[in-house]
C-alpha positions as CSV (number, residue, x, y, z in Angstrom):
1,M,-0.2,-43.0,-274.8
2,S,-1.0,-39.2,-276.1
3,G,-3.6,-37.0,-274.5
4,K,-4.5,-35.5,-277.6
5,E,-8.3,-35.8,-278.8
6,P,-8.9,-37.8,-281.8
7,V,-8.8,-37.3,-285.0
8,K,-11.4,-38.2,-287.4
9,V,-10.4,-39.5,-290.7
10,C,-12.9,-40.6,-293.9
11,I,-11.5,-43.3,-296.4
12,T,-13.6,-43.7,-299.0
13,G,-13.5,-47.0,-301.7
14,A,-12.1,-48.2,-298.6
15,A,-13.2,-51.4,-299.4
16,G,-10.8,-51.8,-302.3
17,Q,-6.7,-52.2,-303.1
18,I,-5.6,-48.8,-302.5
19,G,-7.9,-48.0,-299.0
20,Y,-6.6,-51.6,-298.1
21,S,-3.1,-50.4,-298.4
22,L,-4.1,-46.9,-297.2
23,M,-5.9,-47.3,-293.7
24,Y,-3.0,-49.4,-292.3
25,M,-0.6,-46.3,-293.3
26,V,-3.1,-44.0,-291.3
27,A,-4.0,-46.1,-288.6
28,K,-0.2,-46.9,-288.0
29,G,0.5,-43.4,-287.5
30,E,2.3,-42.3,-290.4
31,V,0.0,-39.8,-291.9
32,F,-1.0,-37.2,-288.9
33,G,1.7,-38.3,-286.6
34,Y,2.7,-41.0,-284.1
35,D,1.1,-40.0,-281.2
36,Q,-2.2,-38.3,-282.6
37,P,-5.3,-41.1,-281.8
38,I,-7.5,-41.7,-284.9
39,I,-10.8,-42.7,-285.5
40,L,-11.3,-44.0,-288.7
41,S,-14.4,-44.1,-290.5
42,L,-14.5,-46.0,-293.9
43,L,-17.3,-45.9,-296.7
44,D,-18.0,-48.0,-300.0
45,I,-21.2,-49.0,-301.6
46,T,-23.6,-51.1,-300.4
47,P,-22.3,-54.4,-302.3
48,M,-19.1,-54.0,-300.5
49,M,-20.1,-54.4,-296.8
50,G,-19.5,-57.2,-296.2
51,V,-15.7,-57.1,-297.4
52,L,-15.9,-53.9,-295.6
53,E,-16.6,-55.7,-292.1
54,G,-13.8,-58.0,-293.0
55,V,-11.5,-55.6,-293.4
56,K,-13.0,-53.5,-289.9
57,M,-12.4,-57.3,-288.1
58,E,-8.7,-56.9,-289.7
59,L,-7.9,-53.5,-288.1
60,T,-8.9,-54.4,-285.1
61,D,-6.9,-57.0,-285.1
62,C,-3.9,-55.1,-285.6
63,A,-4.7,-53.5,-282.0
64,F,-3.1,-50.2,-283.5
65,E,-2.0,-48.0,-280.5
66,L,-3.5,-44.9,-282.2
67,L,-6.7,-46.3,-283.4
68,H,-9.7,-45.7,-281.3
69,Q,-12.6,-46.8,-283.0
70,V,-13.5,-47.8,-286.6
71,I,-16.9,-47.3,-288.5
72,A,-17.8,-49.2,-291.7
73,S,-20.5,-46.9,-293.4
74,D,-22.5,-46.8,-297.0
75,D,-23.8,-43.7,-295.8
76,P,-21.7,-40.3,-296.6
77,E,-23.3,-38.9,-294.1
78,V,-23.1,-41.0,-291.6
79,A,-19.2,-41.5,-292.8
80,F,-18.2,-37.9,-293.0
81,N,-19.9,-36.9,-289.4
82,G,-17.3,-34.6,-287.7
83,I,-14.2,-35.4,-289.9
84,S,-11.4,-33.4,-290.3
85,A,-9.8,-34.9,-293.0
86,A,-11.4,-36.9,-296.2
87,L,-9.4,-39.5,-298.6
88,L,-11.4,-39.8,-301.2
89,V,-10.4,-42.8,-302.9
90,G,-13.6,-44.2,-304.6
91,A,-15.4,-43.1,-307.3
92,F,-16.6,-45.1,-310.4
93,P,-14.2,-46.8,-312.7
94,R,-13.7,-46.4,-316.4
95,K,-14.7,-49.3,-318.2
96,E,-13.4,-50.6,-321.0
97,G,-14.8,-49.1,-324.3
98,M,-16.4,-45.9,-321.9
99,E,-15.7,-42.5,-323.3
100,R,-14.3,-39.9,-320.7
101,K,-17.4,-37.8,-321.1
102,D,-19.3,-41.0,-319.8
103,L,-16.9,-41.5,-317.4
104,L,-17.3,-37.6,-316.0
105,K,-21.5,-38.1,-315.8
106,A,-20.9,-41.3,-313.5
107,N,-19.0,-39.3,-311.4
108,V,-20.6,-36.2,-311.2
109,K,-23.5,-38.2,-309.3
110,I,-20.7,-39.5,-306.9
111,F,-19.2,-36.7,-306.1
112,E,-22.8,-34.5,-305.8
113,A,-23.4,-36.7,-303.1
114,H,-19.8,-36.4,-301.6
115,G,-19.9,-32.5,-301.9
116,K,-23.3,-32.4,-300.4
117,A,-22.4,-35.0,-297.6
118,L,-19.2,-32.8,-296.2
119,D,-21.2,-29.6,-296.6
120,K,-23.8,-31.0,-294.3
121,V,-21.7,-33.0,-291.8
122,A,-17.9,-32.7,-291.9
123,K,-16.2,-30.0,-290.2
124,K,-15.5,-26.7,-292.0
125,D,-11.9,-26.7,-292.2
126,V,-11.8,-30.5,-293.3
127,K,-9.3,-30.9,-295.6
128,V,-10.5,-33.3,-299.1
129,V,-7.9,-34.8,-301.2
130,V,-9.8,-36.6,-304.3
131,V,-7.6,-39.6,-305.7
132,G,-10.9,-41.2,-307.9
133,N,-10.2,-40.2,-311.9
134,P,-10.5,-37.8,-313.3
135,A,-9.7,-36.6,-309.9
136,N,-9.6,-32.9,-310.6
137,T,-12.5,-32.5,-312.3
138,N,-14.4,-34.7,-309.3
139,A,-12.6,-32.1,-306.7
140,L,-14.7,-29.4,-308.2
141,I,-17.8,-31.4,-308.3
142,C,-17.4,-31.9,-304.7
143,S,-16.4,-28.5,-304.1
144,T,-19.1,-26.9,-305.9
145,Y,-21.7,-28.5,-303.8
146,A,-20.2,-28.4,-300.5
147,P,-20.4,-24.0,-300.7
148,S,-19.8,-23.3,-297.4
149,I,-16.0,-25.4,-297.1
150,P,-13.5,-23.0,-298.8
151,K,-12.7,-24.0,-302.1
152,R,-9.0,-24.0,-300.8
153,Q,-9.9,-27.3,-298.5
154,F,-10.7,-29.3,-301.6
155,S,-7.5,-30.9,-303.4
156,A,-6.6,-33.8,-306.2
157,L,-3.9,-36.3,-306.1
158,T,-0.8,-35.3,-308.1
159,R,1.6,-36.6,-305.3
160,L,1.8,-40.1,-307.2
161,D,3.3,-38.1,-310.4
162,L,5.7,-36.0,-307.9
163,N,7.1,-39.3,-306.6
164,R,7.1,-41.0,-309.7
165,A,9.6,-38.0,-311.1
166,K,11.6,-38.1,-308.1
167,A,12.3,-41.7,-308.6
168,Q,13.1,-41.5,-312.0
169,L,15.4,-38.2,-311.2
170,A,17.5,-40.2,-308.7
171,A,17.7,-43.3,-310.7
172,K,19.1,-41.3,-313.8
173,V,22.0,-40.1,-311.6
174,G,21.9,-43.5,-309.2
175,V,21.1,-41.4,-305.6
176,P,18.2,-41.9,-303.6
177,A,15.1,-40.5,-304.1
178,S,15.4,-38.2,-301.1
179,S,17.9,-36.6,-302.4
180,V,16.0,-35.0,-304.9
181,S,13.4,-32.1,-304.1
182,N,11.2,-29.2,-305.8
183,V,10.0,-31.3,-308.9
184,I,6.8,-29.6,-309.8
185,I,3.6,-31.5,-311.6
186,W,1.5,-28.9,-313.5
187,G,-2.1,-29.2,-314.7
188,N,-4.0,-32.6,-314.9
189,H,-3.9,-35.8,-313.1
190,S,-3.9,-37.8,-316.6
191,A,-1.8,-38.1,-319.7
192,T,-1.4,-34.2,-320.1
193,Q,0.5,-33.5,-316.9
194,F,3.4,-31.5,-317.3
195,P,6.2,-33.4,-315.1
196,D,8.9,-30.1,-314.2
197,A,12.3,-30.4,-313.6
198,K,13.7,-27.3,-314.5
199,H,13.4,-26.2,-311.4
200,A,14.2,-29.3,-308.7
201,V,17.5,-30.2,-306.9
202,I,19.4,-32.7,-306.4
203,N,21.7,-33.0,-303.5
204,G,21.7,-28.8,-303.1
205,K,22.6,-28.5,-306.9
206,P,19.9,-27.7,-309.7
207,A,18.5,-30.9,-311.6
208,Y,19.7,-29.7,-315.0
209,S,23.1,-29.1,-314.2
210,V,23.6,-32.3,-312.5
211,I,21.9,-34.5,-315.2
212,Q,23.1,-32.5,-318.4
213,D,20.9,-34.4,-320.5
214,D,18.2,-31.5,-321.6
215,A,16.6,-33.8,-324.2
216,W,16.4,-36.5,-321.9
217,L,14.9,-34.3,-319.0
218,K,12.3,-32.9,-322.0
219,D,11.2,-35.9,-323.7
220,E,12.1,-39.3,-322.4
221,F,11.3,-38.0,-319.1
222,V,7.9,-36.3,-319.5
223,T,6.8,-39.4,-321.3
224,I,8.2,-42.0,-318.5
225,I,5.5,-40.0,-315.9
226,Q,3.0,-39.7,-318.2
227,Q,2.6,-42.8,-319.2
228,R,4.2,-44.2,-315.9
229,G,0.4,-45.5,-314.5
230,A,-0.9,-47.1,-318.0
231,N,2.4,-48.9,-317.8
232,V,1.9,-50.2,-314.2
233,I,-1.6,-51.7,-315.1
234,K,0.4,-53.3,-318.4
235,A,2.3,-55.4,-315.8
236,R,0.2,-55.7,-313.2
237,K,-2.9,-55.9,-314.9
238,M,-4.2,-53.9,-312.1
239,S,-3.6,-50.1,-311.3
240,S,-1.4,-48.7,-309.1
241,A,-2.5,-49.6,-305.3
242,M,0.5,-49.3,-302.8
243,S,2.3,-46.5,-304.5
244,A,-0.9,-44.4,-304.7
245,A,-2.0,-45.2,-301.0
246,K,1.9,-43.8,-300.3
247,A,1.6,-41.0,-302.5
248,I,-2.0,-40.0,-300.7
249,C,-0.3,-40.5,-297.0
250,D,2.6,-37.8,-298.0
251,H,0.2,-35.3,-299.5
252,M,-1.8,-35.4,-296.5
253,R,1.1,-35.8,-294.2
254,N,2.5,-32.6,-295.6
255,W,-0.8,-30.7,-296.0
256,W,-1.3,-31.4,-292.1
257,S,2.0,-30.6,-290.7
258,G,3.7,-28.8,-293.4
259,V,6.8,-28.8,-295.5
260,P,10.7,-28.1,-295.0
261,A,11.4,-24.1,-295.6
262,G,13.0,-24.3,-299.0
263,Q,10.9,-26.9,-300.0
264,F,8.1,-27.2,-301.7
265,V,5.4,-30.1,-303.1
266,S,3.0,-30.3,-306.1
267,M,-1.0,-30.5,-305.4
268,A,-3.8,-30.1,-307.4
269,V,-5.5,-26.8,-305.7
270,I,-8.3,-24.2,-306.8
271,S,-6.7,-21.7,-309.5
272,D,-8.0,-18.9,-308.5
273,G,-5.5,-15.6,-308.0
274,N,-2.4,-17.8,-309.7
275,T,0.3,-15.9,-311.0
276,Y,0.9,-18.4,-313.9
277,E,-2.0,-17.1,-316.4
278,I,-3.7,-20.6,-315.4
279,P,-7.5,-20.0,-316.0
280,E,-9.3,-19.9,-312.9
281,G,-12.2,-21.6,-311.2
282,L,-9.6,-25.6,-312.3
283,I,-8.3,-27.5,-309.6
284,Y,-5.0,-27.6,-311.1
285,S,-1.6,-28.6,-310.1
286,V,0.9,-26.1,-309.0
287,P,4.1,-26.4,-306.7
288,V,2.8,-25.3,-302.8
289,E,4.3,-24.3,-299.8
290,I,3.1,-25.6,-296.5
291,S,3.4,-23.8,-293.1
292,S,3.7,-26.3,-290.3
293,D,-0.1,-25.5,-289.4
294,G,-1.4,-27.2,-292.6
295,V,-1.4,-24.0,-294.7
296,W,-1.0,-23.8,-298.6
297,K,0.7,-21.1,-300.5
298,A,1.0,-21.6,-304.0
299,V,5.1,-20.8,-305.0
300,A,5.2,-17.6,-307.3
301,G,7.6,-16.1,-309.1
302,L,9.2,-19.1,-310.9
303,A,10.3,-18.7,-314.1
304,I,8.1,-20.4,-317.2
305,D,9.9,-21.0,-320.4
306,D,8.2,-21.4,-323.7
307,F,8.1,-25.3,-323.5
308,A,6.8,-25.4,-319.8
309,R,4.1,-22.9,-321.2
310,N,3.1,-25.1,-324.1
311,K,3.0,-27.9,-321.8
312,M,1.1,-26.0,-319.0
313,D,-1.6,-24.6,-321.4
314,I,-2.4,-28.3,-323.1
315,S,-3.3,-29.2,-319.5
316,A,-5.3,-26.4,-318.5
317,K,-7.2,-26.9,-322.3
318,E,-8.2,-30.2,-321.0
319,L,-9.5,-29.6,-317.7
320,L,-11.3,-26.4,-319.0
321,E,-13.1,-28.8,-320.9
322,E,-13.6,-31.8,-318.5
323,R,-14.9,-28.5,-316.4
324,S,-17.7,-27.8,-319.4
325,T,-18.9,-31.5,-319.7
326,A,-19.1,-31.5,-315.9
327,L,-21.2,-28.3,-315.7
328,E,-23.3,-29.6,-318.7
329,F,-24.1,-32.7,-316.5
330,I,-25.0,-30.5,-313.2
331,K,-27.0,-27.8,-315.3
332,S,-29.4,-30.9,-316.6
333,S,-29.6,-33.3,-313.6
Protein backbone atom coordinates (compact mmCIF):
# COMPACT_ATOMS: atom_id res chain seq x y z
CA MET A 1 0.00 0.00 0.00
CA SER A 2 1.20 3.50 -0.89
CA GLY A 3 2.41 5.80 1.86
CA LYS A 4 0.85 8.79 0.10
CA GLU A 5 -1.78 10.94 1.78
CA PRO A 6 -5.26 10.34 0.32
CA VAL A 7 -6.58 12.76 -2.30
CA LYS A 8 -10.14 13.90 -1.66
CA VAL A 9 -12.29 13.93 -4.79
CA CYS A 10 -15.92 15.04 -5.13
CA ILE A 11 -18.36 13.71 -7.72
CA THR A 12 -21.67 15.56 -8.01
CA GLY A 13 -24.80 14.00 -9.47
CA ALA A 14 -23.26 10.89 -7.98
CA ALA A 15 -26.47 8.84 -7.98
CA GLY A 16 -26.83 9.21 -11.74
CA GLN A 17 -25.68 7.09 -14.66
CA ILE A 18 -22.42 8.91 -15.37
CA GLY A 19 -21.50 9.06 -11.68
CA TYR A 20 -22.06 5.31 -11.33
CA SER A 21 -19.50 4.53 -14.04
CA LEU A 22 -17.16 7.34 -13.02
CA MET A 23 -16.68 6.49 -9.35
CA TYR A 24 -15.57 2.95 -10.20
CA MET A 25 -12.78 4.30 -12.43
CA VAL A 26 -11.70 6.86 -9.83
CA ALA A 27 -11.70 4.36 -6.95
CA LYS A 28 -9.74 1.82 -9.01
CA GLY A 29 -6.89 4.28 -9.59
CA GLU A 30 -7.45 5.07 -13.26
CA VAL A 31 -7.47 8.84 -12.75
CA PHE A 32 -5.10 9.86 -9.96
CA GLY A 33 -2.72 6.91 -10.15
CA TYR A 34 -2.61 3.28 -9.10
CA ASP A 35 -0.62 4.18 -5.98
CA GLN A 36 -2.76 7.15 -4.91
CA PRO A 37 -5.23 6.58 -2.05
CA ILE A 38 -8.61 8.26 -2.52
CA ILE A 39 -11.37 9.69 -0.37
CA LEU A 40 -14.54 9.84 -2.45
CA SER A 41 -17.09 12.51 -1.61
CA LEU A 42 -20.44 12.00 -3.31
CA LEU A 43 -22.97 14.82 -3.68
CA ASP A 44 -26.54 14.65 -4.91
CA ILE A 45 -29.91 16.24 -4.23
CA THR A 46 -31.89 15.26 -1.12
CA PRO A 47 -34.45 13.01 -2.91
CA MET A 48 -31.55 10.87 -4.23
CA MET A 49 -29.91 10.19 -0.87
CA GLY A 50 -31.50 6.74 -0.56
CA VAL A 51 -30.06 5.74 -3.93
CA LEU A 52 -26.72 7.28 -3.00
CA GLU A 53 -26.61 5.20 0.18
CA GLY A 54 -26.96 2.09 -1.99
CA VAL A 55 -24.13 3.30 -4.22
CA LYS A 56 -22.00 3.87 -1.12
CA MET A 57 -22.70 0.29 -0.02
CA GLU A 58 -21.59 -1.00 -3.43
CA LEU A 59 -18.37 0.99 -3.30
CA THR A 60 -17.66 -0.49 0.13
CA ASP A 61 -18.42 -4.00 -1.18
CA CYS A 62 -15.90 -3.55 -4.02
CA ALA A 63 -13.14 -3.46 -1.37
CA PHE A 64 -10.97 -1.16 -3.49
CA GLU A 65 -7.40 -1.09 -2.18
CA LEU A 66 -7.07 2.65 -2.80
CA LEU A 67 -10.44 3.76 -1.45
CA HIS A 68 -9.98 4.96 2.14
CA GLN A 69 -13.37 6.56 2.76
CA VAL A 70 -16.71 7.33 1.10
CA ILE A 71 -18.77 10.36 2.11
CA ALA A 72 -22.33 10.83 0.84
CA SER A 73 -24.07 14.18 1.29
CA ASP A 74 -26.72 16.55 -0.05
CA ASP A 75 -24.80 19.59 1.28
CA PRO A 76 -22.17 21.13 -1.05
CA GLU A 77 -20.18 22.53 1.89
CA VAL A 78 -19.86 19.04 3.36
CA ALA A 79 -19.08 17.42 0.00
CA PHE A 80 -16.52 20.04 -1.11
CA ASN A 81 -14.69 20.37 2.20
CA GLY A 82 -10.93 20.00 1.60
CA ILE A 83 -11.26 18.54 -1.89
CA SER A 84 -8.45 18.59 -4.47
CA ALA A 85 -10.63 17.69 -7.45
CA ALA A 86 -14.26 18.38 -8.29
CA LEU A 87 -16.04 16.40 -11.01
CA LEU A 88 -19.25 18.40 -11.39
CA VAL A 89 -21.54 16.01 -13.25
CA GLY A 90 -24.84 17.05 -11.70
CA ALA A 91 -26.91 19.80 -13.36
CA PHE A 92 -30.53 20.61 -14.09
CA PRO A 93 -31.51 18.44 -17.10
CA ARG A 94 -33.05 19.91 -20.19
CA LYS A 95 -36.69 18.87 -20.40
CA GLU A 96 -38.94 18.62 -23.43
CA GLY A 97 -40.06 22.03 -24.63
CA MET A 98 -37.48 23.83 -22.50
CA GLU A 99 -35.64 26.72 -24.14
CA ARG A 100 -31.88 27.04 -23.63
CA LYS A 101 -32.51 30.28 -21.73
CA ASP A 102 -34.67 28.39 -19.21
CA LEU A 103 -31.99 25.74 -18.84
CA LEU A 104 -29.37 28.42 -18.15
CA LYS A 105 -31.60 30.04 -15.52
CA ALA A 106 -32.09 26.74 -13.68
CA ASN A 107 -28.38 26.01 -13.72
CA VAL A 108 -27.28 29.47 -12.58
CA LYS A 109 -28.76 28.67 -9.16
CA ILE A 110 -27.01 25.29 -8.94
CA PHE A 111 -23.58 26.56 -9.99
CA GLU A 112 -23.89 29.69 -7.87
CA ALA A 113 -24.29 27.39 -4.86
CA HIS A 114 -21.43 25.16 -6.02
CA GLY A 115 -19.14 28.15 -6.59
CA LYS A 116 -19.84 29.64 -3.18
CA ALA A 117 -19.25 26.31 -1.44
CA LEU A 118 -16.01 25.67 -3.35
CA ASP A 119 -14.83 29.17 -2.48
CA LYS A 120 -15.53 28.57 1.19
CA VAL A 121 -14.25 25.04 1.84
CA ALA A 122 -12.29 23.55 -1.12
CA LYS A 123 -8.52 23.75 -1.52
CA LYS A 124 -7.49 26.87 -3.45
CA ASP A 125 -5.69 24.75 -6.05
CA VAL A 126 -8.71 22.49 -6.56
CA LYS A 127 -9.11 21.26 -10.13
CA VAL A 128 -12.71 21.66 -11.27
CA VAL A 129 -14.24 20.07 -14.36
CA VAL A 130 -17.86 20.85 -15.18
CA VAL A 131 -19.77 18.19 -17.10
CA GLY A 132 -23.41 19.17 -16.61
CA ASN A 133 -24.73 21.17 -19.56
CA PRO A 134 -24.47 23.91 -20.68
CA ALA A 135 -21.04 22.95 -19.34
CA ASN A 136 -18.92 25.89 -20.57
CA THR A 137 -21.22 28.56 -19.16
CA ASN A 138 -21.93 26.56 -16.00
CA ALA A 139 -18.16 26.51 -15.40
CA LEU A 140 -18.01 30.27 -15.94
CA ILE A 141 -20.84 30.82 -13.43
CA CYS A 142 -19.17 28.53 -10.91
CA SER A 143 -15.86 30.41 -11.18
CA THR A 144 -17.66 33.76 -10.83
CA TYR A 145 -18.93 32.73 -7.41
CA ALA A 146 -15.54 31.38 -6.29
CA PRO A 147 -13.36 34.53 -6.50
CA SER A 148 -10.63 33.19 -4.18
CA ILE A 149 -9.91 30.26 -6.56
CA PRO A 150 -7.97 31.15 -9.74
CA LYS A 151 -10.12 31.02 -12.87
CA ARG A 152 -7.61 28.70 -14.53
CA GLN A 153 -8.66 26.03 -12.00
CA PHE A 154 -12.08 25.81 -13.67
CA SER A 155 -12.69 23.83 -16.86
CA ALA A 156 -15.53 22.29 -18.84
CA LEU A 157 -15.50 18.89 -20.48
CA THR A 158 -14.89 18.69 -24.22
CA ARG A 159 -12.86 15.49 -23.91
CA LEU A 160 -15.83 13.35 -24.93
CA ASP A 161 -15.97 15.32 -28.19
CA LEU A 162 -12.20 14.86 -28.57
CA ASN A 163 -12.43 11.11 -27.97
CA ARG A 164 -15.26 10.87 -30.50
CA ALA A 165 -13.17 12.76 -33.04
CA LYS A 166 -10.13 10.54 -32.48
CA ALA A 167 -12.28 7.43 -32.89
CA GLN A 168 -13.82 8.66 -36.16
CA LEU A 169 -10.44 9.55 -37.67
CA ALA A 170 -9.05 6.17 -36.62
CA ALA A 171 -12.02 4.29 -38.07
CA LYS A 172 -11.70 6.18 -41.36
CA VAL A 173 -8.26 4.67 -41.98
CA GLY A 174 -8.65 1.42 -40.01
CA VAL A 175 -6.22 2.04 -37.14
CA PRO A 176 -6.70 2.03 -33.34
CA ALA A 177 -7.75 5.31 -31.71
CA SER A 178 -4.42 5.29 -29.87
CA SER A 179 -2.74 6.00 -33.23
CA VAL A 180 -4.39 9.44 -33.38
CA SER A 181 -3.23 12.53 -31.49
CA ASN A 182 -3.49 16.33 -31.54
CA VAL A 183 -7.09 16.57 -32.70
CA ILE A 184 -8.61 19.85 -31.47
CA ILE A 185 -12.06 20.72 -30.19
CA TRP A 186 -12.63 24.48 -30.40
CA GLY A 187 -15.38 26.34 -28.61
CA ASN A 188 -18.54 25.27 -26.84
CA HIS A 189 -19.65 21.78 -25.86
CA SER A 190 -22.68 22.09 -28.12
CA ALA A 191 -23.63 21.66 -31.74
CA THR A 192 -21.45 24.70 -32.58
CA GLN A 193 -18.22 23.03 -31.43
CA PHE A 194 -15.56 22.72 -34.11
CA PRO A 195 -13.69 19.39 -34.28
CA ASP A 196 -10.49 20.33 -36.12
CA ALA A 197 -8.30 17.66 -37.72
CA LYS A 198 -5.97 20.15 -39.44
CA HIS A 199 -3.21 19.63 -36.83
CA ALA A 200 -4.05 16.00 -36.03
CA VAL A 201 -1.48 13.25 -36.45
CA ILE A 202 -2.12 9.59 -37.35
CA ASN A 203 0.83 7.28 -36.69
CA GLY A 204 3.18 10.25 -36.85
CA LYS A 205 1.82 11.65 -40.13
CA PRO A 206 -0.55 14.59 -40.71
CA ALA A 207 -4.16 13.39 -40.68
CA TYR A 208 -5.04 15.29 -43.86
CA SER A 209 -2.26 13.55 -45.81
CA VAL A 210 -3.21 10.13 -44.43
CA ILE A 211 -6.96 10.45 -45.08
CA GLN A 212 -6.68 12.46 -48.33
CA ASP A 213 -10.33 13.47 -48.29
CA ASP A 214 -10.60 17.17 -47.46
CA ALA A 215 -14.34 17.27 -48.19
CA TRP A 216 -15.04 14.54 -45.61
CA LEU A 217 -12.82 16.20 -43.00
CA LYS A 218 -14.52 19.57 -43.39
CA ASP A 219 -18.10 18.34 -43.70
CA GLU A 220 -19.19 14.83 -42.67
CA PHE A 221 -16.53 14.43 -39.97
CA VAL A 222 -17.50 17.75 -38.35
CA THR A 223 -21.21 16.92 -38.47
CA ILE A 224 -20.71 13.43 -37.02
CA ILE A 225 -18.97 14.84 -33.94
CA GLN A 226 -21.36 17.76 -33.51
CA GLN A 227 -24.39 15.45 -33.60
CA ARG A 228 -22.95 12.36 -31.91
CA GLY A 229 -24.49 13.04 -28.51
CA ALA A 230 -27.95 13.48 -30.03
CA ASN A 231 -27.53 10.31 -32.07
CA VAL A 232 -26.56 8.31 -28.96
CA ILE A 233 -29.75 9.53 -27.26
CA LYS A 234 -31.80 8.63 -30.32
CA ALA A 235 -30.39 5.09 -30.40
CA ARG A 236 -30.10 4.41 -26.66
CA LYS A 237 -33.04 6.52 -25.41
CA MET A 238 -30.60 7.86 -22.81
CA SER A 239 -27.62 10.18 -22.97
CA SER A 240 -24.01 9.02 -23.08
CA ALA A 241 -22.87 7.64 -19.74
CA MET A 242 -19.99 5.15 -20.08
CA SER A 243 -18.21 7.25 -22.72
CA ALA A 244 -18.82 10.43 -20.73
CA ALA A 245 -17.35 8.86 -17.58
CA LYS A 246 -14.30 7.67 -19.54
CA ALA A 247 -13.83 11.18 -20.97
CA ILE A 248 -14.02 12.78 -17.50
CA CYS A 249 -11.33 10.35 -16.35
CA ASP A 250 -9.13 11.15 -19.36
CA HIS A 251 -9.58 14.91 -18.79
CA MET A 252 -8.70 14.80 -15.11
CA ARG A 253 -5.91 12.23 -15.48
CA ASN A 254 -4.11 14.44 -18.01
CA TRP A 255 -4.71 17.57 -15.92
CA TRP A 256 -3.40 15.80 -12.83
CA SER A 257 -0.38 14.04 -14.35
CA GLY A 258 0.34 15.76 -17.69
CA VAL A 259 0.52 14.75 -21.34
CA PRO A 260 3.61 13.62 -23.29
CA ALA A 261 5.83 16.33 -24.79
CA GLY A 262 4.77 17.25 -28.31
CA GLN A 263 1.16 16.20 -27.74
CA PHE A 264 -1.82 18.27 -26.70
CA VAL A 265 -5.41 17.66 -25.67
CA SER A 266 -8.48 19.92 -25.61
CA MET A 267 -10.04 21.47 -22.51
CA ALA A 268 -12.57 24.26 -22.19
CA VAL A 269 -10.70 26.81 -20.07
CA ILE A 270 -10.73 30.55 -19.43
CA SER A 271 -10.02 32.39 -22.68
CA ASP A 272 -8.13 35.32 -21.13
CA GLY A 273 -4.79 35.97 -22.88
CA ASN A 274 -5.40 33.56 -25.77
CA THR A 275 -3.65 34.09 -29.12
CA TYR A 276 -6.55 33.07 -31.39
CA GLU A 277 -8.77 36.18 -31.29
CA ILE A 278 -11.25 34.40 -29.02
CA PRO A 279 -13.16 36.90 -26.86
CA GLU A 280 -11.86 37.02 -23.30
CA GLY A 281 -13.92 36.04 -20.29
CA LEU A 282 -15.31 32.83 -21.79
CA ILE A 283 -14.79 29.17 -20.97
CA TYR A 284 -13.78 28.11 -24.48
CA SER A 285 -12.24 24.81 -25.60
CA VAL A 286 -8.69 25.13 -26.92
CA PRO A 287 -5.68 22.84 -27.35
CA VAL A 288 -3.56 22.67 -24.20
CA GLU A 289 -0.22 21.23 -23.19
CA ILE A 290 -0.06 20.00 -19.60
CA SER A 291 3.09 19.62 -17.53
CA SER A 292 3.77 16.62 -15.29
CA ASP A 293 2.87 18.73 -12.25
CA GLY A 294 -0.59 19.43 -13.64
CA VAL A 295 -0.29 22.96 -15.05
CA TRP A 296 -2.03 23.58 -18.39
CA LYS A 297 -0.87 26.03 -21.02
CA ALA A 298 -2.83 26.88 -24.17
CA VAL A 299 -0.95 25.87 -27.32
CA ALA A 300 -0.03 29.04 -29.21
CA GLY A 301 0.88 29.72 -32.83
CA LEU A 302 -1.22 27.12 -34.66
CA ALA A 303 -2.23 28.23 -38.16
CA ILE A 304 -5.94 29.05 -38.44
CA ASP A 305 -7.39 29.11 -41.95
CA ASP A 306 -10.60 30.90 -43.00
CA PHE A 307 -12.69 27.73 -42.62
CA ALA A 308 -11.54 27.23 -39.03
CA ARG A 309 -11.86 30.94 -38.23
CA ASN A 310 -15.52 30.93 -39.25
CA LYS A 311 -16.31 27.81 -37.21
CA MET A 312 -14.47 29.15 -34.14
CA ASP A 313 -16.29 32.48 -34.35
CA ILE A 314 -19.70 30.80 -34.54
CA SER A 315 -19.03 28.94 -31.30
CA ALA A 316 -17.65 32.08 -29.63
CA LYS A 317 -20.81 33.97 -30.59
CA GLU A 318 -22.96 31.31 -28.95
CA LEU A 319 -20.86 31.44 -25.77
CA LEU A 320 -21.08 35.23 -25.66
CA GLU A 321 -24.87 34.96 -25.89
CA GLU A 322 -24.95 32.32 -23.13
CA ARG A 323 -22.74 34.48 -20.91
CA SER A 324 -24.95 37.52 -21.49
CA THR A 325 -28.07 35.54 -20.56
CA ALA A 326 -26.42 34.06 -17.47
CA LEU A 327 -25.20 37.47 -16.29
CA GLU A 328 -28.76 38.82 -16.60
CA PHE A 329 -29.96 36.09 -14.25
CA ILE A 330 -27.06 36.72 -11.86
CA LYS A 331 -27.86 40.44 -11.69
CA SER A 332 -31.56 39.86 -11.12
CA SER A 333 -31.06 37.20 -8.44
